[in-house]
C-alpha positions as CSV (number, residue, x, y, z in Angstrom):
1,X,0.1,-0.3,0.1
2,X,2.8,2.4,0.7
3,X,4.2,2.2,-2.0
4,X,0.9,3.1,-4.5
5,X,0.1,5.7,-2.2
6,X,4.4,7.3,-3.1
7,X,3.0,5.8,-6.4
8,X,0.0,8.1,-6.4
9,X,1.4,11.6,-5.7
10,X,4.5,11.4,-7.3
11,X,1.7,11.4,-10.1
12,X,0.0,14.0,-8.9
13,X,2.7,16.1,-8.5
14,X,3.6,15.3,-12.2
15,X,6.9,12.9,-11.6
16,X,5.3,10.6,-13.9
17,X,9.5,9.1,-14.8
18,X,9.3,8.3,-11.0
19,X,5.2,7.1,-10.9
20,X,6.1,5.1,-13.3
21,X,8.7,2.9,-11.7
22,X,7.1,2.8,-8.2
23,X,3.8,1.5,-10.6
24,X,5.5,-0.7,-12.1
25,X,7.9,-2.7,-9.1
26,X,4.7,-3.0,-7.5
27,X,3.0,-4.6,-11.2
28,X,5.4,-7.5,-10.1
29,X,4.2,-7.6,-6.6
30,X,0.6,-7.8,-7.1
31,X,1.6,-10.6,-9.8
32,X,3.3,-12.6,-7.2
33,X,0.6,-12.2,-5.3
34,X,-1.6,-12.9,-7.9
35,X,-3.5,-9.8,-7.1
36,X,-4.7,-9.5,-10.9
37,X,-7.5,-7.4,-11.0
38,X,-5.4,-4.5,-9.1
39,X,-2.5,-5.6,-11.3
40,X,-3.8,-4.3,-14.7
41,X,-5.2,-1.3,-13.0
42,X,-1.5,-1.0,-12.2
43,X,-0.4,-1.6,-16.2
44,X,-3.5,0.9,-17.4
45,X,-1.4,3.3,-15.2
46,X,1.9,2.2,-16.0
47,X,0.4,3.1,-19.4
48,X,-1.1,6.4,-17.9
49,X,2.4,8.0,-16.7
50,X,4.1,6.3,-20.1
51,X,1.4,8.6,-22.6
52,X,1.8,12.0,-19.7
53,X,5.9,11.3,-20.7
54,X,4.9,11.2,-24.6
55,X,6.7,7.9,-25.0
56,X,3.8,6.5,-27.7
57,X,5.9,3.2,-27.8
58,X,6.2,2.8,-24.0
59,X,2.5,3.5,-23.9
60,X,1.4,0.9,-26.1
61,X,3.4,-1.5,-24.4
62,X,2.2,-1.2,-20.8
63,X,-1.7,-1.0,-22.6
64,X,-0.7,-4.4,-24.4
65,X,-0.3,-5.7,-21.5
66,X,-3.1,-4.9,-19.2
67,X,-5.1,-6.2,-22.1
68,X,-3.0,-9.5,-22.4
69,X,-3.4,-9.9,-18.4
70,X,-7.4,-9.3,-18.9
71,X,-8.1,-11.7,-20.8
72,X,-6.1,-14.8,-19.7
73,X,-7.7,-13.8,-16.5
74,X,-11.1,-14.0,-17.4
75,X,-10.8,-9.4,-16.1
76,X,-13.2,-7.5,-18.4
77,X,-12.3,-3.9,-16.6
78,X,-8.5,-3.7,-17.3
79,X,-9.0,-5.6,-20.7
80,X,-11.5,-2.7,-21.7
81,X,-8.7,-0.1,-19.9
82,X,-6.2,-0.7,-21.6
83,X,-8.2,-0.6,-25.4
84,X,-9.4,2.3,-23.6
85,X,-5.7,3.5,-23.7
86,X,-4.6,2.6,-27.0
87,X,-7.6,3.8,-28.9
88,X,-6.1,7.1,-27.0
89,X,-2.2,6.8,-28.3
90,X,-3.8,5.1,-31.6
91,X,-5.6,8.6,-32.1
92,X,-4.1,11.1,-30.4
93,X,0.4,9.8,-30.5
94,X,0.4,7.7,-33.5
95,X,-2.7,9.7,-35.5
96,X,-4.2,6.6,-36.8
97,X,-7.9,8.0,-36.9
98,X,-10.3,8.2,-39.7
99,X,-12.1,11.1,-40.2
100,X,-15.5,11.1,-39.3
101,X,-18.6,11.4,-42.3
């Protein structure tokens, strides 16, 4: 819980690199404890950190990890959050979108 508090504080303060590292540590710990729902949410937070750092590749990687975890364990909320993140990255960072008609 302490890592989570520090990670959120750093994220809220705009220290995205430090927050990313803390969330990544938490992701590892949650995986070892088999707390996959929380792990998926934190994977998405790592992706969010990379979005804030303008690192599309890093964001894509973490959102894909969260999507895969959600698919493997039937965690549809994690999978949906990851897909939403991937869509935002595709639209706003990769500029991959079709014109609405």
